[in-house]
Backbone as a chain_set.jsonl record, in Angstrom:
{"seq": "MATSEILNLMVKAGRPPLSWLAPALVFVFVVGSWALPGDAYFYLAGIAILLSLFFLLLSHGQPNAFERWGLTTAACFYSSFLTSYMILLRGVQSGVNRPMWWMGAALAGTWLFDTGAYLIGRRYGRHKLWPAISPGKSWEGTVGGTVLAVGISLVTVRVLGLSFAQAAGLGVLIAVLAQFGDLVESVIKRQVGVKDAGGFLPGHGGILDRIDGLLLSTVGVYYFSLLAGK", "coords": {"N": [[44.503, -57.174, -11.942], [43.777, -54.78, -10.749], [42.098, -53.8, -12.719], [40.056, -55.682, -12.573], [39.01, -55.024, -10.084], [37.952, -52.424, -10.503], [36.034, -53.015, -12.374], [34.334, -54.565, -10.856], [33.342, -52.559, -9.259], [31.764, -51.281, -11.113], [29.783, -53.198, -11.443], [28.579, -53.092, -8.914], [27.503, -50.593, -9.154], [25.426, -51.045, -10.799], [25.896, -51.272, -13.5], [27.053, -53.514, -15.24], [30.099, -54.706, -16.776], [30.769, -55.108, -20.33], [30.817, -58.365, -21.658], [33.899, -60.042, -21.887], [35.187, -57.88, -23.027], [36.858, -56.282, -21.376], [39.02, -58.123, -20.58], [40.178, -58.46, -23.115], [41.07, -55.863, -23.773], [42.882, -55.388, -21.69], [44.803, -57.306, -22.301], [45.715, -56.317, -24.795], [46.829, -53.833, -24.021], [48.788, -54.448, -22.014], [50.44, -56.499, -23.119], [51.027, -55.203, -25.47], [52.532, -52.964, -24.636], [54.843, -54.177, -23.895], [55.66, -55.459, -26.26], [55.775, -53.374, -28.092], [57.681, -51.09, -27.452], [58.244, -47.679, -26.368], [57.439, -44.891, -28.545], [55.88, -46.254, -30.434], [54.059, -47.726, -29.041], [51.803, -46.186, -28.512], [50.238, -46.249, -30.711], [48.532, -48.265, -30.25], [46.293, -47.318, -28.989], [44.327, -46.51, -30.83], [43.831, -49.005, -32.008], [42.794, -50.343, -29.805], [40.391, -48.953, -29.363], [39.0, -49.581, -31.733], [38.807, -52.352, -31.394], [37.23, -52.45, -29.087], [34.855, -51.4, -30.083], [34.12, -53.418, -31.802], [33.424, -55.396, -29.949], [31.23, -54.1, -28.914], [29.433, -54.272, -31.035], [29.003, -57.041, -31.029], [27.589, -57.208, -28.709], [25.122, -56.118, -29.087], [22.503, -56.825, -28.46], [22.244, -56.701, -25.743], [21.077, -55.152, -22.695], [21.431, -51.609, -22.233], [23.813, -51.468, -23.683], [25.536, -49.656, -25.054], [26.132, -47.697, -23.13], [27.382, -49.283, -21.197], [29.514, -50.197, -22.708], [30.988, -47.812, -23.022], [31.666, -47.245, -20.329], [33.095, -49.554, -19.626], [35.258, -49.488, -21.423], [36.446, -47.021, -20.718], [37.131, -47.605, -18.066], [39.087, -49.571, -18.44], [41.056, -48.159, -19.832], [41.792, -46.456, -17.807], [42.722, -48.178, -15.692], [44.394, -50.07, -16.933], [45.676, -49.156, -19.346], [47.084, -46.949, -18.312], [48.594, -48.296, -16.386], [50.312, -49.677, -18.014], [52.302, -47.895, -18.587], [54.186, -48.323, -16.677], [55.548, -50.511, -17.586], [56.603, -49.462, -19.935], [58.268, -47.513, -18.813], [60.177, -49.015, -17.542], [61.895, -49.641, -19.55], [63.333, -47.38, -20.087], [66.47, -45.883, -20.186], [68.862, -44.895, -17.726], [70.979, -42.063, -16.826], [73.447, -43.229, -16.451], [73.244, -45.488, -17.822], [71.802, -47.584, -16.589], [69.23, -49.813, -16.36], [65.789, -49.366, -15.375], [65.977, -47.454, -13.331], [64.474, -45.146, -13.539], [61.872, -46.083, -13.133], [62.215, -46.924, -10.54], [62.591, -44.445, -9.302], [60.055, -43.341, -9.638], [58.501, -45.11, -8.106], [59.665, -44.894, -5.49], [59.397, -42.123, -4.987], [56.606, -41.788, -5.108], [55.678, -43.536, -3.1], [56.922, -42.46, -0.808], [55.782, -39.923, -0.825], [53.046, -40.568, -0.397], [53.233, -41.802, 2.133], [54.354, -39.739, 3.718], [52.376, -37.739, 3.373], [50.219, -38.925, 4.633], [51.112, -39.434, 7.328], [52.063, -36.905, 8.231], [49.864, -35.333, 7.681], [48.005, -36.51, 9.35], [49.038, -35.848, 11.831], [49.499, -33.061, 11.835], [47.632, -31.915, 10.22], [45.361, -29.412, 9.407], [44.026, -27.851, 7.578], [41.784, -28.646, 5.154], [42.263, -30.356, 2.086], [40.577, -31.032, -0.159], [37.703, -31.409, 0.758], [35.169, -32.265, -0.174], [35.701, -34.346, -1.856], [37.741, -35.988, -0.734], [37.785, -36.139, 2.459], [39.772, -36.673, 4.339], [42.261, -35.742, 3.6], [44.816, -33.252, 3.773], [46.183, -29.901, 3.383], [48.548, -29.532, 4.748], [49.525, -32.146, 4.998], [49.893, -32.733, 2.302], [51.914, -30.905, 1.56], [53.981, -31.778, 3.244], [54.349, -34.411, 2.312], [55.195, -33.817, -0.267], [57.674, -32.588, 0.179], [59.166, -34.783, 1.074], [59.074, -36.371, -1.231], [60.51, -34.774, -3.016], [62.944, -34.804, -1.698], [63.797, -37.524, -1.89], [64.002, -37.671, -4.62], [66.145, -35.997, -5.15], [68.206, -37.589, -4.357], [68.519, -39.241, -6.493], [70.011, -37.959, -8.387], [72.596, -38.566, -9.415], [72.36, -41.197, -10.5], [70.37, -40.9, -12.4], [71.331, -38.926, -13.973], [70.66, -36.219, -13.742], [70.292, -32.649, -13.155], [70.365, -30.834, -10.037], [68.217, -29.093, -9.92], [66.505, -30.174, -11.868], [65.996, -32.664, -10.679], [64.652, -31.873, -8.359], [62.393, -30.751, -9.543], [61.333, -33.069, -10.663], [60.602, -34.447, -8.341], [58.555, -32.771, -7.341], [56.73, -33.008, -9.446], [56.076, -35.75, -9.291], [54.845, -35.795, -6.771], [52.596, -34.085, -7.137], [51.148, -35.448, -9.162], [50.752, -37.915, -7.927], [49.068, -37.212, -5.813], [46.943, -36.251, -7.322], [46.154, -38.634, -8.606], [45.249, -40.098, -6.414], [43.033, -38.565, -5.637], [41.426, -38.834, -7.897], [40.753, -41.566, -7.824], [39.306, -41.534, -5.464], [37.047, -40.052, -6.218], [35.865, -41.872, -8.003], [35.236, -44.005, -6.263], [33.457, -42.718, -4.55], [31.354, -42.241, -6.278], [30.313, -44.737, -6.476], [29.845, -45.391, -3.886], [31.515, -46.684, -1.991], [34.121, -47.556, 0.352], [36.619, -48.751, -0.085], [38.35, -49.932, -3.004], [38.64, -52.636, -3.279], [39.213, -55.798, -1.544], [41.614, -57.089, -1.346], [43.932, -56.628, 0.135], [43.726, -56.939, 3.332], [42.541, -54.495, 5.55], [43.848, -52.525, 4.191], [42.625, -52.112, 1.815], [42.153, -52.546, -1.739], [44.096, -53.615, -4.653], [43.986, -51.476, -6.449], [43.651, -49.363, -4.692], [46.173, -49.172, -3.671], [47.802, -48.447, -5.786], [46.82, -46.167, -6.911], [47.875, -43.522, -6.901], [50.317, -44.045, -8.107], [49.613, -44.779, -10.67], [49.25, -42.388, -12.101], [51.534, -40.877, -11.479], [53.584, -42.366, -12.634], [53.105, -42.018, -15.345], [53.716, -39.292, -15.6], [56.455, -39.332, -14.889], [57.488, -40.842, -16.97], [57.142, -39.19, -19.269], [58.627, -37.048, -18.381], [61.168, -38.165, -18.369], [61.591, -38.399, -21.095], [61.543, -35.72, -21.932], [63.726, -34.806, -20.545], [65.688, -35.835, -21.993], [66.9, -38.261, -21.558]], "CA": [[43.754, -57.202, -10.687], [43.179, -53.45, -10.577], [40.973, -53.721, -13.649], [38.983, -56.499, -12.002], [38.396, -54.27, -8.986], [37.13, -51.32, -10.993], [34.873, -53.617, -13.03], [33.419, -54.946, -9.777], [32.654, -51.334, -8.853], [30.72, -51.071, -12.11], [28.691, -54.125, -11.115], [27.89, -52.538, -7.757], [26.772, -49.408, -9.597], [24.331, -51.463, -11.658], [26.308, -51.212, -14.899], [28.07, -54.553, -15.43], [30.899, -54.527, -17.998], [30.474, -56.0, -21.449], [31.546, -59.63, -21.549], [35.159, -60.287, -22.57], [35.826, -56.666, -23.533], [37.951, -55.881, -20.488], [40.216, -58.97, -20.746], [40.805, -58.204, -24.415], [41.793, -54.593, -23.705], [44.032, -55.57, -20.793], [45.81, -58.046, -23.068], [46.286, -55.414, -25.791], [47.645, -52.803, -23.381], [49.949, -54.975, -21.295], [51.342, -57.162, -24.065], [51.468, -54.2, -26.433], [53.587, -52.123, -24.063], [56.064, -54.988, -23.887], [56.069, -55.761, -27.631], [55.979, -52.133, -28.839], [58.172, -50.076, -26.509], [58.43, -46.335, -26.891], [56.348, -44.188, -29.203], [55.032, -47.178, -31.189], [53.002, -48.256, -28.164], [50.607, -45.351, -28.488], [49.377, -46.623, -31.826], [47.572, -49.248, -29.766], [45.07, -46.666, -28.52], [43.342, -46.629, -31.9], [43.481, -50.412, -32.138], [41.949, -50.694, -28.662], [39.055, -48.409, -29.598], [38.357, -50.407, -32.763], [38.489, -53.639, -30.787], [36.103, -52.272, -28.176], [33.646, -51.212, -30.892], [33.738, -54.751, -32.277], [32.696, -56.044, -28.866], [29.939, -53.429, -28.818], [28.57, -54.891, -32.045], [28.639, -58.382, -30.57], [26.721, -57.082, -27.534], [24.035, -55.215, -29.469], [21.222, -57.225, -27.883], [22.26, -56.578, -24.285], [20.547, -53.869, -22.221], [22.382, -50.528, -21.96], [25.093, -51.915, -24.228], [26.418, -48.536, -25.385], [26.612, -47.103, -21.872], [28.312, -50.222, -20.578], [30.73, -50.174, -23.53], [31.754, -46.624, -22.668], [32.204, -47.385, -18.984], [34.103, -50.616, -19.618], [36.439, -49.001, -22.141], [37.082, -45.991, -19.889], [37.721, -48.272, -16.903], [40.31, -50.262, -18.849], [42.069, -47.149, -20.108], [42.247, -45.945, -16.51], [43.45, -49.138, -14.858], [45.333, -50.906, -17.682], [46.507, -48.337, -20.225], [48.005, -46.187, -17.473], [49.517, -49.245, -15.766], [51.311, -50.084, -19.001], [53.426, -46.963, -18.549], [55.209, -48.9, -15.814], [56.349, -51.374, -18.448], [57.365, -48.566, -20.805], [59.288, -46.816, -18.026], [61.25, -49.968, -17.235], [62.824, -49.693, -20.665], [64.066, -46.125, -20.219], [67.806, -45.992, -19.61], [69.275, -43.755, -16.911], [72.165, -41.357, -17.3], [74.629, -44.099, -16.405], [72.879, -46.688, -18.57], [71.273, -48.645, -15.74], [67.79, -49.876, -16.576], [64.786, -49.398, -14.303], [66.14, -46.425, -12.313], [63.348, -44.215, -13.632], [60.75, -46.712, -12.449], [62.537, -46.867, -9.121], [62.337, -43.084, -8.838], [58.593, -43.176, -9.562], [58.014, -45.891, -6.96], [60.131, -44.312, -4.231], [58.788, -40.813, -4.811], [55.167, -41.931, -4.836], [55.479, -44.156, -1.784], [57.29, -41.51, 0.233], [54.757, -38.885, -0.791], [51.86, -41.12, 0.263], [53.527, -42.01, 3.554], [54.495, -38.437, 4.361], [51.095, -37.041, 3.379], [49.362, -39.562, 5.634], [51.614, -39.237, 8.691], [52.106, -35.483, 8.573], [48.489, -34.852, 7.683], [47.325, -37.019, 10.554], [49.568, -35.175, 13.015], [49.456, -31.6, 11.776], [46.636, -31.454, 9.26], [44.304, -28.516, 9.888], [43.311, -27.275, 6.442], [41.404, -29.71, 4.24], [42.669, -30.159, 0.699], [39.368, -31.048, -0.991], [36.827, -32.222, 1.613], [34.038, -32.846, -0.894], [36.162, -35.571, -2.514], [38.487, -36.814, 0.214], [37.86, -35.315, 3.67], [40.915, -36.987, 5.191], [43.505, -35.161, 3.107], [45.024, -31.858, 4.185], [47.266, -29.193, 2.721], [49.781, -29.787, 5.499], [50.009, -33.459, 4.597], [50.354, -32.65, 0.915], [53.211, -30.218, 1.548], [54.963, -32.661, 3.868], [54.643, -35.493, 1.38], [55.955, -33.264, -1.392], [59.051, -32.403, 0.635], [59.814, -36.097, 1.077], [59.227, -36.804, -2.62], [61.621, -33.998, -3.561], [64.161, -35.28, -1.048], [64.257, -38.795, -2.471], [64.361, -37.412, -6.016], [67.492, -35.422, -5.156], [69.155, -38.695, -4.198], [68.684, -39.92, -7.785], [70.714, -37.075, -9.323], [73.722, -39.22, -10.084], [71.976, -42.378, -11.288], [69.524, -40.488, -13.52], [72.038, -37.94, -14.766], [69.904, -34.97, -13.7], [70.781, -31.574, -12.303], [69.58, -30.772, -8.803], [66.953, -28.421, -10.232], [65.666, -31.151, -12.55], [65.586, -33.669, -9.707], [63.628, -31.257, -7.509], [61.194, -30.669, -10.36], [60.807, -34.426, -10.761], [59.931, -34.756, -7.081], [57.291, -32.025, -7.288], [55.836, -33.626, -10.428], [55.593, -37.015, -8.732], [53.926, -35.498, -5.67], [51.348, -33.53, -7.673], [50.402, -36.481, -9.874], [50.338, -38.934, -6.961], [47.881, -36.679, -5.142], [45.906, -36.22, -8.349], [45.667, -39.994, -8.782], [44.5, -40.457, -5.213], [41.751, -37.87, -5.684], [40.626, -39.426, -8.97], [40.151, -42.818, -7.345], [38.306, -41.177, -4.452], [35.83, -39.691, -6.942], [35.263, -43.11, -8.517], [34.641, -44.75, -5.143], [32.297, -41.963, -4.061], [30.267, -42.446, -7.224], [29.739, -46.061, -6.211], [29.472, -45.438, -2.482], [32.325, -47.655, -1.253], [35.314, -46.988, 0.986], [37.789, -49.333, -0.729], [38.087, -50.504, -4.317], [38.636, -54.087, -3.138], [39.605, -56.301, -0.235], [42.758, -57.98, -1.524], [44.866, -56.39, 1.234], [42.885, -56.633, 4.493], [42.936, -53.306, 6.3], [44.461, -51.539, 3.297], [41.855, -52.0, 0.588], [42.512, -53.395, -2.859], [45.275, -53.263, -5.434], [43.799, -50.13, -6.999], [43.869, -48.407, -3.602], [47.619, -49.067, -3.432], [48.542, -47.917, -6.935], [46.085, -45.058, -7.522], [48.807, -42.427, -7.15], [51.376, -44.51, -9.004], [49.083, -44.808, -12.029], [49.466, -41.108, -12.755], [52.915, -40.413, -11.312], [54.412, -43.078, -13.605], [52.914, -41.342, -16.633], [54.491, -38.061, -15.545], [57.894, -39.637, -14.895], [57.84, -41.307, -18.319], [57.304, -38.034, -20.154], [59.748, -36.259, -17.857], [62.4, -38.792, -18.831], [61.761, -38.073, -22.515], [61.878, -34.307, -22.047], [65.067, -34.615, -19.995], [66.648, -36.335, -22.979], [67.652, -39.366, -20.976]], "C": [[43.079, -55.856, -10.422], [41.975, -53.289, -11.494], [39.795, -54.529, -13.131], [38.263, -55.744, -10.896], [37.489, -53.155, -9.497], [35.907, -51.843, -11.743], [33.856, -54.079, -11.99], [32.672, -53.724, -9.244], [31.536, -51.001, -9.84], [29.514, -51.959, -11.839], [27.882, -53.593, -9.941], [27.065, -51.311, -8.121], [25.622, -49.754, -10.533], [24.632, -51.384, -13.141], [27.415, -52.242, -15.143], [28.815, -54.366, -16.745], [30.438, -55.47, -19.102], [31.378, -57.227, -21.373], [32.776, -59.653, -22.443], [35.834, -59.03, -23.116], [37.029, -56.283, -22.683], [39.179, -56.789, -20.61], [40.939, -58.716, -22.061], [41.618, -56.918, -24.382], [43.015, -54.688, -22.802], [45.158, -56.285, -21.537], [46.501, -57.121, -24.075], [47.239, -54.418, -25.14], [48.92, -53.37, -22.777], [50.943, -55.634, -22.239], [51.885, -56.156, -25.075], [52.591, -53.33, -25.911], [54.908, -52.865, -23.969], [56.591, -55.193, -25.306], [56.397, -54.514, -28.445], [56.459, -51.039, -27.896], [58.307, -48.715, -27.179], [57.199, -45.785, -27.58], [55.384, -45.128, -29.918], [53.872, -47.699, -30.348], [51.705, -47.475, -28.293], [49.716, -45.553, -29.707], [48.298, -47.601, -31.376], [46.273, -48.612, -29.288], [43.97, -46.77, -29.571], [42.887, -48.061, -32.081], [42.53, -50.831, -31.02], [40.523, -50.172, -28.85], [38.31, -49.233, -30.641], [37.945, -51.761, -32.201], [37.281, -53.522, -29.866], [34.795, -52.083, -28.936], [33.165, -52.535, -31.49], [32.961, -55.505, -31.201], [31.34, -55.389, -28.636], [28.962, -54.017, -29.828], [28.097, -56.268, -31.594], [27.635, -58.335, -29.422], [25.471, -56.252, -27.825], [22.708, -55.555, -28.812], [21.138, -57.084, -26.378], [21.725, -55.21, -23.852], [21.653, -52.871, -21.895], [23.772, -50.828, -22.516], [26.039, -50.743, -24.491], [26.982, -47.889, -24.124], [27.641, -48.004, -21.211], [29.609, -50.317, -21.375], [31.603, -48.987, -23.146], [32.406, -46.739, -21.307], [33.312, -48.432, -18.932], [35.393, -50.151, -20.283], [37.186, -47.96, -21.314], [37.773, -46.616, -18.684], [39.037, -48.943, -17.265], [41.418, -49.286, -19.217], [42.646, -46.623, -18.797], [43.154, -46.938, -15.792], [44.527, -49.91, -15.612], [46.241, -50.105, -18.607], [47.529, -47.551, -19.415], [49.028, -47.109, -16.804], [50.633, -49.635, -16.724], [52.492, -49.123, -19.076], [54.536, -47.478, -17.635], [56.128, -49.799, -16.626], [57.208, -50.523, -19.379], [58.527, -47.92, -20.043], [60.444, -47.728, -17.663], [62.295, -50.003, -18.332], [63.629, -48.432, -20.863], [65.403, -46.253, -19.504], [68.147, -44.732, -18.814], [70.54, -43.136, -17.476], [73.421, -42.204, -17.273], [74.294, -45.464, -16.992], [72.484, -47.864, -17.68], [69.766, -48.684, -15.893], [66.999, -49.836, -15.269], [64.983, -48.345, -13.223], [65.003, -45.42, -12.354], [62.127, -44.784, -12.938], [60.972, -46.714, -10.948], [62.276, -45.494, -8.528], [60.845, -42.833, -8.681], [58.033, -43.894, -8.341], [58.393, -45.218, -5.64], [59.471, -42.967, -3.964], [57.319, -40.896, -4.441], [54.929, -42.497, -3.449], [55.83, -43.195, -0.656], [56.288, -40.368, 0.323], [53.518, -39.38, -0.043], [52.072, -41.264, 1.764], [53.616, -40.68, 4.3], [53.179, -37.688, 4.458], [50.172, -37.617, 4.453], [49.823, -39.223, 7.054], [51.593, -37.769, 9.109], [50.701, -34.895, 8.605], [47.735, -35.296, 8.918], [47.768, -36.267, 11.799], [49.329, -33.672, 12.989], [48.348, -31.045, 10.875], [45.525, -30.619, 9.884], [43.441, -27.985, 8.747], [43.039, -28.365, 5.401], [41.761, -29.35, 2.799], [41.458, -30.052, -0.224], [38.336, -31.918, -0.279], [35.656, -32.871, 0.898], [34.411, -34.161, -1.564], [36.831, -36.512, -1.531], [38.707, -36.02, 1.499], [39.075, -35.575, 4.545], [42.212, -36.316, 4.775], [43.59, -33.68, 3.464], [46.155, -31.238, 3.376], [48.598, -29.432, 3.424], [50.385, -31.131, 5.107], [50.56, -33.455, 3.187], [51.726, -31.994, 0.825], [54.291, -31.121, 2.143], [55.349, -33.808, 2.96], [55.462, -35.025, 0.195], [57.416, -33.064, -1.023], [59.808, -33.73, 0.617], [60.049, -36.601, -0.344], [60.388, -36.063, -3.288], [62.941, -34.493, -2.982], [64.681, -36.557, -1.665], [64.635, -38.61, -3.93], [65.761, -36.822, -6.114], [68.561, -36.501, -5.019], [69.455, -39.355, -5.539], [69.471, -39.101, -8.796], [71.787, -37.818, -10.107], [73.265, -40.364, -10.992], [71.103, -42.012, -12.478], [70.191, -39.444, -14.401], [71.322, -36.606, -14.833], [70.663, -33.903, -12.92], [69.926, -31.564, -11.038], [68.233, -30.095, -9.043], [65.992, -29.378, -10.928], [65.137, -32.207, -11.584], [64.503, -33.133, -8.78], [62.306, -31.14, -8.265], [60.532, -32.024, -10.525], [60.046, -34.8, -9.498], [58.59, -34.05, -6.948], [56.276, -32.638, -8.241], [55.238, -34.926, -9.894], [54.56, -36.759, -7.642], [52.576, -34.999, -6.182], [50.512, -34.614, -8.332], [49.954, -37.603, -8.948], [49.094, -38.482, -6.206], [46.687, -36.641, -6.092], [45.296, -37.609, -8.515], [44.838, -40.469, -7.609], [43.117, -39.826, -5.232], [40.837, -38.454, -6.762], [39.969, -40.719, -8.495], [39.098, -42.543, -6.281], [36.985, -40.787, -5.102], [35.111, -40.943, -7.434], [34.569, -43.869, -7.395], [33.416, -44.036, -4.575], [31.107, -42.122, -4.99], [29.552, -43.757, -6.97], [29.272, -46.185, -4.764], [30.21, -46.485, -1.682], [33.545, -46.952, -0.68], [36.579, -47.458, 0.298], [37.397, -49.934, -2.069], [38.001, -52.028, -4.265], [39.066, -54.499, -1.749], [40.801, -57.221, -0.293], [43.758, -57.855, -0.382], [44.058, -55.989, 2.46], [43.413, -55.454, 5.302], [43.53, -52.205, 5.447], [43.694, -51.371, 1.993], [42.325, -52.959, -0.48], [43.785, -52.941, -3.552], [45.172, -51.831, -5.955], [44.003, -49.06, -5.938], [45.353, -48.186, -3.345], [48.357, -48.389, -4.582], [47.851, -46.713, -7.565], [46.995, -43.866, -7.828], [49.871, -42.804, -8.157], [50.912, -44.544, -10.453], [49.406, -43.518, -12.778], [50.905, -40.612, -12.616], [53.843, -41.095, -12.313], [54.313, -42.436, -14.984], [53.763, -40.069, -16.68], [55.982, -38.313, -15.616], [58.339, -40.098, -16.28], [58.074, -40.125, -19.249], [58.425, -37.118, -19.682], [61.065, -36.833, -18.36], [62.656, -38.488, -20.31], [62.178, -36.615, -22.691], [63.286, -34.012, -21.527], [66.14, -35.137, -20.941], [67.478, -37.486, -22.486], [67.142, -40.719, -21.46]], "O": [[41.951, -55.803, -9.933], [40.958, -52.715, -11.104], [38.649, -54.093, -13.245], [37.04, -55.817, -10.786], [36.386, -52.962, -8.985], [34.861, -51.194, -11.752], [32.65, -53.992, -12.22], [31.518, -53.827, -8.828], [30.485, -50.497, -9.445], [28.369, -51.531, -11.986], [26.652, -53.633, -9.958], [26.055, -51.019, -7.481], [24.918, -48.863, -11.009], [23.714, -51.426, -13.96], [28.587, -51.878, -15.242], [28.227, -53.915, -17.727], [29.803, -56.492, -18.844], [32.564, -57.121, -21.059], [32.696, -59.318, -23.625], [36.953, -59.112, -23.622], [38.101, -55.993, -23.215], [40.292, -56.276, -20.732], [42.168, -58.753, -22.116], [42.732, -56.878, -24.903], [44.067, -54.13, -23.116], [46.325, -55.912, -21.416], [47.726, -57.137, -24.196], [48.334, -54.182, -25.65], [50.007, -52.838, -22.999], [52.143, -55.366, -22.173], [53.043, -56.234, -25.487], [53.509, -52.989, -26.657], [55.973, -52.248, -23.963], [57.796, -55.117, -25.546], [57.198, -54.573, -29.379], [55.687, -50.135, -27.576], [58.464, -48.616, -28.396], [56.069, -46.152, -27.258], [54.192, -44.836, -30.003], [52.827, -48.07, -30.882], [50.622, -48.05, -28.192], [48.577, -45.087, -29.736], [47.271, -47.749, -32.039], [45.254, -49.295, -29.19], [42.823, -47.078, -29.25], [41.701, -48.318, -32.285], [41.58, -51.579, -31.25], [39.559, -50.868, -28.533], [37.134, -49.55, -30.465], [36.858, -52.257, -32.499], [36.41, -54.392, -29.864], [33.745, -52.547, -28.492], [31.966, -52.75, -31.664], [31.967, -56.17, -31.493], [30.398, -56.055, -28.206], [27.793, -54.234, -29.509], [26.928, -56.615, -31.761], [26.912, -59.303, -29.185], [24.836, -55.742, -26.902], [21.869, -54.674, -28.623], [20.082, -57.319, -25.791], [21.901, -54.222, -24.564], [22.69, -53.244, -21.347], [24.783, -50.488, -21.902], [27.226, -50.832, -24.18], [28.169, -47.572, -24.061], [28.663, -47.525, -20.719], [30.682, -50.497, -20.798], [32.812, -49.132, -22.965], [33.57, -46.375, -21.14], [34.337, -48.232, -18.282], [36.487, -50.39, -19.771], [38.413, -48.003, -21.217], [38.874, -46.207, -18.318], [39.995, -48.895, -16.493], [42.59, -49.548, -18.947], [43.848, -46.376, -18.694], [44.237, -46.572, -15.336], [45.49, -50.367, -14.995], [47.448, -50.346, -18.649], [48.702, -47.488, -19.783], [50.197, -46.745, -16.67], [51.761, -49.894, -16.304], [53.56, -49.486, -19.568], [55.698, -47.108, -17.801], [57.335, -49.846, -16.389], [58.385, -50.814, -19.592], [59.633, -47.8, -20.569], [61.572, -47.264, -17.493], [63.45, -50.352, -18.085], [64.519, -48.396, -21.713], [65.459, -46.681, -18.352], [67.759, -43.628, -19.197], [71.1, -43.611, -18.464], [74.371, -41.921, -18.004], [74.958, -46.461, -16.708], [72.8, -49.012, -17.99], [69.087, -47.703, -15.591], [67.49, -50.223, -14.209], [64.216, -48.334, -12.26], [64.606, -44.893, -11.315], [61.419, -44.065, -12.233], [60.033, -46.529, -10.174], [61.8, -45.377, -7.398], [60.413, -42.196, -7.721], [57.19, -43.351, -7.626], [57.54, -45.001, -4.779], [59.034, -42.699, -2.844], [56.843, -40.167, -3.571], [54.081, -42.002, -2.707], [55.115, -43.123, 0.343], [55.977, -39.896, 1.416], [53.002, -38.692, 0.838], [51.211, -40.898, 2.565], [53.032, -40.515, 5.371], [52.882, -37.074, 5.482], [49.432, -36.879, 5.103], [49.027, -38.779, 7.881], [51.155, -37.435, 10.21], [50.387, -34.061, 9.454], [46.924, -34.55, 9.466], [46.976, -36.065, 12.72], [48.993, -33.077, 14.014], [48.162, -29.831, 10.791], [44.829, -31.08, 10.789], [42.257, -27.704, 8.938], [43.972, -28.936, 4.838], [41.59, -28.215, 2.355], [41.332, -29.09, -0.982], [38.12, -33.061, -0.681], [35.192, -33.929, 1.322], [33.545, -35.0, -1.814], [36.523, -37.703, -1.499], [39.702, -35.305, 1.621], [39.379, -34.763, 5.419], [43.177, -36.327, 5.539], [42.592, -32.959, 3.462], [46.968, -31.936, 2.772], [49.644, -29.523, 2.781], [51.594, -31.247, 4.908], [51.572, -34.096, 2.905], [52.599, -32.469, 0.099], [55.392, -31.215, 1.601], [56.526, -34.148, 2.843], [56.325, -35.753, -0.294], [58.303, -33.343, -1.83], [60.961, -33.786, 0.19], [61.092, -37.186, -0.635], [61.157, -36.661, -4.04], [63.94, -34.589, -3.695], [65.876, -36.672, -1.938], [65.505, -39.322, -4.432], [66.49, -37.116, -7.062], [69.681, -36.345, -5.506], [70.513, -39.958, -5.713], [69.588, -39.506, -9.952], [71.864, -37.701, -11.33], [73.733, -40.485, -12.124], [71.09, -42.737, -13.473], [69.671, -39.111, -15.466], [71.365, -35.929, -15.859], [71.556, -34.209, -12.131], [68.884, -32.216, -10.982], [67.227, -30.475, -8.443], [64.8, -29.396, -10.619], [63.972, -32.598, -11.66], [63.552, -33.842, -8.45], [61.237, -31.393, -7.71], [59.305, -32.121, -10.527], [58.973, -35.4, -9.568], [57.608, -34.643, -6.501], [55.102, -32.777, -7.898], [54.039, -35.169, -10.031], [53.525, -37.422, -7.591], [51.529, -35.443, -5.71], [49.307, -34.699, -8.097], [48.89, -38.185, -9.156], [48.175, -39.27, -5.984], [45.563, -36.962, -5.706], [44.075, -37.754, -8.561], [43.838, -41.165, -7.787], [42.132, -40.478, -4.883], [39.626, -38.559, -6.568], [38.782, -40.945, -8.73], [38.096, -43.255, -6.208], [35.919, -41.146, -4.602], [33.893, -41.059, -7.299], [33.439, -44.327, -7.56], [32.449, -44.681, -4.168], [29.965, -42.136, -4.532], [28.351, -43.885, -7.21], [28.399, -46.997, -4.458], [29.632, -47.114, -0.796], [33.952, -45.893, -1.159], [37.512, -46.678, 0.109], [36.267, -50.386, -2.256], [37.358, -52.642, -5.117], [39.262, -53.654, -0.875], [40.996, -58.045, 0.6], [44.364, -58.844, 0.029], [43.733, -54.813, 2.617], [44.582, -55.422, 5.688], [43.702, -51.079, 5.913], [44.083, -50.562, 1.151], [42.829, -54.043, -0.185], [44.461, -52.014, -3.106], [46.139, -51.071, -5.911], [44.476, -47.966, -6.246], [45.747, -47.127, -2.855], [49.427, -47.816, -4.376], [48.249, -46.275, -8.644], [46.893, -43.269, -8.899], [50.284, -41.978, -8.971], [51.717, -44.361, -11.367], [49.79, -43.551, -13.947], [51.437, -39.993, -13.537], [54.791, -40.475, -12.795], [55.307, -42.323, -15.7], [54.442, -39.802, -17.671], [56.703, -37.6, -16.315], [59.446, -39.779, -16.714], [59.091, -40.067, -19.939], [59.096, -36.484, -20.496], [61.972, -36.088, -18.732], [63.805, -38.337, -20.726], [63.056, -36.307, -23.497], [63.954, -33.093, -22.001], [67.333, -34.919, -20.732], [68.612, -37.682, -22.921], [67.671, -41.757, -21.063]]}, "num_chains": 1, "name": "protein.A"}
């Protein structure tokens, strides 16, 4: 659904995606992350590029085919390849051998960061974080959201088998990447000139608007789990 939303943004920008390329890449990424867990999954990146080039050949007669191929492929890597890390993270075992705790940490940390950044920024925000990209975000909100993300990460010390220092570092990592993901989506929407990526959730935008921070925070948590040796 997130991929569909970003492809619709391409249509609004006058660069419609190449036919059937996006569904093929989504299938490769999502099914591949389930069938090839761990390091083997990343071999799919090369396969995906080769597959996308095959679709480029089939679309040789279409206008702006190369430009649309590049945009479609990049859009799918953004919305689908990154999403597949959620599937990979579900397979990582915690310190007490309970599956899905790492994914739970990513979800809780990201959601609390987003909530804290919004509420605290709305109440106390005075210094803009990056007004040219997202004028509503403030440094005060970012700091407040980070504190909440660190707080919930400290709660996971026992279930993830981390030290308190590692848990605090995990919270900061989640907060930084969640904010990064939010800013990246803001750039994409500004390029197209829209406020929301979609309208699936009335009053809240689309699916991509809800998971923009999670797309990147999940990637960070996955690699953190590998470096932590868990």
